[in-house]
C-alpha positions as CSV (number, residue, x, y, z in Angstrom):
1,M,176.5,119.3,102.2
2,G,175.5,122.9,101.8
3,D,174.2,125.2,104.5
4,F,170.5,125.8,103.8
5,S,169.9,128.0,106.9
6,P,168.5,131.4,105.9
7,T,170.8,134.4,106.1
8,L,170.1,137.5,108.2
9,T,168.9,139.4,105.1
10,Q,166.5,136.5,104.1
11,R,165.1,136.3,107.6
12,Q,164.5,140.1,107.7
13,A,162.7,139.8,104.3
14,Q,160.5,137.0,105.6
15,E,159.7,139.1,108.7
16,R,158.7,142.1,106.6
17,T,156.5,139.8,104.3
18,A,154.9,138.2,107.3
19,R,154.2,141.6,108.9
20,R,152.6,142.9,105.7
21,V,150.4,139.8,105.3
22,V,149.2,140.0,109.0
23,F,148.5,143.7,108.6
24,V,146.4,143.2,105.5
25,L,144.5,140.3,107.1
26,S,143.9,142.4,110.3
27,A,142.8,145.5,108.3
28,L,140.4,143.4,106.1
29,P,137.5,143.4,108.6
30,L,137.7,147.1,109.0
31,V,137.8,147.7,105.3
32,L,134.8,145.4,104.9
33,I,132.8,147.2,107.5
34,I,133.6,150.6,105.8
35,Y,132.7,149.1,102.4
36,I,129.4,147.7,103.7
37,T,128.5,151.0,105.4
38,A,129.3,153.1,102.4
39,A,127.3,150.8,100.0
40,L,124.3,150.9,102.3
41,F,124.5,154.6,102.9
42,T,124.8,155.3,99.2
43,R,121.4,153.5,98.6
44,F,120.0,155.3,101.7
45,W,121.0,158.8,100.4
46,P,118.0,159.4,98.1
47,L,115.7,159.2,101.2
48,L,117.9,161.7,103.1
49,E,117.5,164.1,100.2
50,Q,113.8,164.1,100.7
51,Y,113.6,163.9,104.5
52,S,115.9,165.0,107.3
53,L,117.5,162.2,109.4
54,W,116.0,163.6,112.5
55,D,112.5,163.4,111.1
56,L,113.1,159.8,110.0
57,L,114.4,158.8,113.4
58,I,111.5,160.3,115.4
59,G,108.8,159.5,112.9
60,T,106.2,157.0,114.2
61,Q,104.2,156.5,111.0
62,W,105.2,153.9,108.4
63,Y,103.1,154.3,105.2
64,P,105.4,153.9,102.2
65,M,102.5,154.4,99.7
66,Q,102.0,157.8,101.3
67,G,105.7,158.6,101.5
68,K,105.8,158.3,105.3
69,F,108.9,156.5,106.6
70,G,109.1,156.7,110.4
71,F,111.8,154.4,111.9
72,L,111.1,155.0,115.6
73,P,108.7,152.1,116.0
74,F,111.2,149.7,114.5
75,I,114.1,151.0,116.5
76,T,112.2,150.7,119.8
77,G,110.9,147.3,118.8
78,T,114.5,146.1,118.2
79,L,115.7,147.5,121.6
80,W,112.7,146.1,123.4
81,V,113.0,142.5,122.1
82,T,116.8,142.5,122.6
83,A,116.5,143.8,126.1
84,V,113.9,141.3,127.1
85,G,115.9,138.4,125.6
86,V,119.1,139.4,127.3
87,F,117.4,140.0,130.6
88,L,115.8,136.5,130.5
89,A,119.0,134.8,129.3
90,V,121.9,136.2,131.4
91,P,120.9,135.1,135.0
92,P,120.2,131.4,134.2
93,C,123.1,131.2,131.8
94,L,125.5,132.5,134.5
95,L,124.2,130.1,137.1
96,T,124.4,127.2,134.6
97,A,128.0,128.1,133.8
98,F,128.8,128.3,137.5
99,Y,127.3,124.9,138.1
100,L,129.2,123.3,135.2
101,S,132.5,124.8,136.2
102,E,132.3,124.4,140.0
103,Y,129.7,121.8,141.0
104,A,129.1,119.4,138.1
105,R,130.8,116.0,137.8
106,P,133.1,115.4,134.8
107,L,130.5,113.0,133.4
108,T,127.8,115.7,133.6
109,R,130.0,118.1,131.7
110,V,130.8,115.6,129.0
111,L,127.1,114.9,128.5
112,L,125.9,118.6,128.6
113,K,128.6,120.0,126.3
114,P,127.4,118.3,123.1
115,V,123.8,119.3,123.9
116,L,124.9,123.0,124.1
117,D,126.8,122.6,120.9
118,V,123.7,121.2,119.1
119,L,121.5,124.0,120.5
120,A,124.0,126.6,119.3
121,A,124.1,125.0,115.8
122,L,120.3,124.8,115.2
123,P,119.1,127.1,112.4
124,S,117.1,130.1,113.6
125,V,114.0,129.0,111.6
126,I,113.7,125.9,113.9
127,Y,113.6,128.2,116.9
128,G,111.0,130.3,115.1
129,V,108.8,127.3,114.4
130,W,109.2,126.2,118.0
131,G,108.3,129.7,119.1
132,V,105.1,129.7,117.0
133,L,104.0,126.2,118.2
134,A,105.0,126.5,121.9
135,V,106.0,129.9,123.1
136,V,103.3,132.0,121.4
137,P,100.4,129.9,122.9
138,F,102.1,129.8,126.3
139,V,102.5,133.6,126.4
140,G,99.0,134.2,125.0
141,N,97.0,131.6,127.1
142,Q,99.0,131.3,130.3
143,L,101.3,134.3,130.9
144,R,99.1,137.1,129.6
145,P,96.1,136.3,131.8
146,V,98.2,135.9,134.9
147,F,100.1,139.1,134.4
148,S,97.0,141.0,133.5
149,Q,95.2,139.8,136.6
150,Y,98.0,140.5,139.1
151,L,100.3,143.0,137.5
152,G,98.0,144.7,135.0
153,W,98.2,148.0,136.8
154,I,101.9,148.2,135.8
155,P,102.2,149.6,132.2
156,L,105.1,147.3,131.4
157,F,103.0,144.2,132.1
158,S,99.6,145.4,130.9
159,S,98.0,143.4,128.1
160,H,97.0,145.1,124.9
161,Q,97.6,142.2,122.5
162,P,94.9,139.5,122.3
163,T,97.3,136.9,121.0
164,G,100.7,135.7,122.2
165,Y,102.6,137.3,119.3
166,S,104.5,139.8,121.4
167,I,107.8,141.2,122.6
168,L,107.8,138.7,125.4
169,A,107.5,135.8,122.9
170,G,110.3,137.2,120.8
171,G,112.4,137.7,124.0
172,I,111.9,134.2,125.1
173,V,113.0,132.8,121.7
174,L,116.0,135.1,121.7
175,A,117.0,134.0,125.2
176,V,116.9,130.4,124.3
177,M,118.9,131.1,121.1
178,I,121.7,133.0,122.8
179,A,121.8,130.8,125.9
180,P,124.2,128.1,124.6
181,F,126.6,130.9,123.5
182,L,126.5,132.7,126.8
183,I,126.9,129.5,128.8
184,A,129.9,128.3,126.7
185,V,131.7,131.6,126.9
186,T,131.2,132.0,130.6
187,Y,132.2,128.4,131.3
188,E,135.4,128.8,129.3
189,V,136.2,132.1,131.2
190,L,135.6,130.4,134.6
191,M,137.7,127.4,133.6
192,T,140.7,129.6,132.8
193,A,140.7,131.0,136.3
194,P,143.7,129.8,138.2
195,Q,143.0,126.9,140.6
196,D,145.0,128.8,143.3
197,W,142.0,131.2,143.6
198,R,139.7,128.4,144.5
199,L,142.1,126.7,146.8
200,G,143.0,129.9,148.6
201,S,139.4,130.9,149.1
202,L,138.3,127.4,150.3
203,G,141.4,127.2,152.5
204,L,140.3,130.4,154.3
205,G,136.9,128.7,155.2
206,A,134.7,130.1,152.4
207,T,132.0,127.9,150.9
208,R,131.9,127.1,147.2
209,W,129.2,129.7,146.6
210,Q,131.2,132.4,148.4
211,T,134.2,131.5,146.3
212,I,132.2,131.9,143.2
213,R,130.5,135.1,144.3
214,Y,133.5,137.0,145.8
215,V,136.5,135.5,143.9
216,L,135.7,133.9,140.6
217,F,132.9,136.2,139.5
218,R,134.8,139.4,140.3
219,Q,138.0,138.2,138.8
220,S,136.3,136.8,135.7
221,L,133.9,139.8,135.3
222,P,135.5,141.3,132.2
223,G,135.4,138.0,130.3
224,I,131.8,137.4,131.3
225,L,130.8,140.9,130.2
226,A,132.5,140.3,126.9
227,G,130.4,137.2,126.4
228,V,127.2,139.1,127.2
229,V,128.2,141.8,124.7
230,L,128.7,139.2,122.0
231,G,125.4,137.5,122.8
232,T,123.6,140.8,122.8
233,S,125.1,141.7,119.4
234,R,123.8,138.5,118.0
235,A,120.4,139.1,119.5
236,L,120.2,142.6,117.9
237,G,120.6,141.2,114.4
238,E,118.5,138.0,114.8
239,T,115.9,137.9,112.1
240,M,113.9,134.8,111.2
241,A,113.0,133.4,114.7
242,V,112.0,136.8,116.0
243,L,110.1,137.6,112.8
244,M,107.9,134.6,113.3
245,V,106.8,135.3,116.9
246,V,107.0,139.1,117.5
247,G,103.8,140.1,115.7
248,N,105.3,142.5,113.1
249,V,103.1,145.5,113.9
250,P,104.7,148.9,113.3
251,Q,103.7,150.6,116.6
252,M,105.3,152.1,119.6
253,P,105.2,149.2,122.2
254,R,104.3,150.0,125.8
255,S,104.2,146.6,127.3
256,I,106.1,143.3,126.9
257,F,102.8,141.8,125.7
258,D,102.5,144.3,122.8
259,A,103.5,143.3,119.3
260,A,106.6,144.9,117.8
261,Y,108.4,145.2,114.5
262,P,112.3,145.0,114.8
263,L,114.5,146.3,112.1
264,P,115.8,142.9,110.9
265,A,112.2,141.7,110.5
266,L,111.3,144.8,108.5
267,I,114.1,144.2,106.1
268,A,113.5,140.5,105.7
269,N,109.8,140.9,105.3
270,N,109.7,143.6,102.7
271,Y,113.0,143.7,100.7
272,G,112.3,142.6,97.2
273,E,108.6,143.5,97.4
274,M,106.9,146.8,96.5
275,M,110.1,148.1,95.0
276,S,108.1,150.2,92.6
277,V,107.0,152.4,95.5
278,P,109.2,155.6,95.4
279,L,112.0,155.6,98.0
280,Y,110.9,152.3,99.4
281,D,114.1,150.6,98.5
282,A,116.1,153.5,100.1
283,A,114.0,153.3,103.3
284,L,114.7,149.6,103.7
285,L,118.4,150.0,103.2
286,G,118.2,152.9,105.6
287,A,116.8,150.5,108.1
288,A,119.9,148.3,107.4
289,V,122.1,151.3,108.0
290,L,120.4,152.1,111.3
291,L,120.7,148.5,112.5
292,L,124.4,148.5,111.6
293,V,125.0,151.8,113.5
294,I,123.1,150.5,116.5
295,V,125.2,147.3,116.7
296,L,128.5,149.2,116.2
297,A,127.5,151.8,118.8
298,F,126.6,149.1,121.3
299,N,129.9,147.3,120.7
300,V,131.9,150.5,121.0
301,A,130.1,151.5,124.2
302,S,130.6,148.0,125.6
303,T,134.3,148.1,124.8
304,L,134.6,151.4,126.7
305,V,132.8,150.0,129.7
306,L,135.1,146.9,129.7
307,Q,138.1,149.1,129.6
308,R,136.9,151.1,132.6
309,V,136.2,147.9,134.5
310,L,139.7,146.6,133.7
311,A,141.2,150.0,134.7
312,R,139.6,149.8,138.1
313,R,141.0,146.3,138.9
């Protein structure tokens, strides 16, 4: 029988081929991002020929029929809704992940894991309908009067919106949407922690909560932060659910009970309509460019922070 084992030359050729294929596949996402950015910026350029980028970024008026394209209300609306959603989601998600990894019985984990998977797989429009039917009335009829009565002197909690369509409603819906993702990532990070950490801490007389707080949390912090970053990136680009509950009013919000108009909602609501208005198409694609830049900038900044955290360990 002949020897079918590859020769050294053949193995080297296979290695070069595999290296090239892996390089192409690795470079494809970067090329795709550059292509998307270039395509959007090309369509955005006609607006930049008429207005400076600074004027567009600090402009507060959005009247396309009058040629006024101020993006600042939409940028602030995006940041407000995302910040509220992440603020509401992170603490309970971390505590839930700690419970599942350290306290829950195996049967509890088996029962809860499919529930989290189902919640993560639900279409965003379902969350939006739930937000309209349940969250908006709850914010408008229960939370708004209570906050106005006891915390109305604080501008952040003062009520200027007569209905529940507000930043808080959008933040609540966003928090529920990203919660399964945050819980799953944090749980997997905690489960990869060596068992010796737990046993060593418990052996020294620490309680379970002290072990979580001073050992597991600190050692798993980079992975937890990475999960929060990914959840925040998804929240920044969420469209349909937020669009249905946030009010869609192009104004500068001052309170969590004010209506807002995030960039994804602006694009989804208006693209394809009123395209006969001069520069309207360019303005909407400019909003897409701004959203892309915000997400990329947030991810780059988060990566730098994670690197500094790892460097200090």
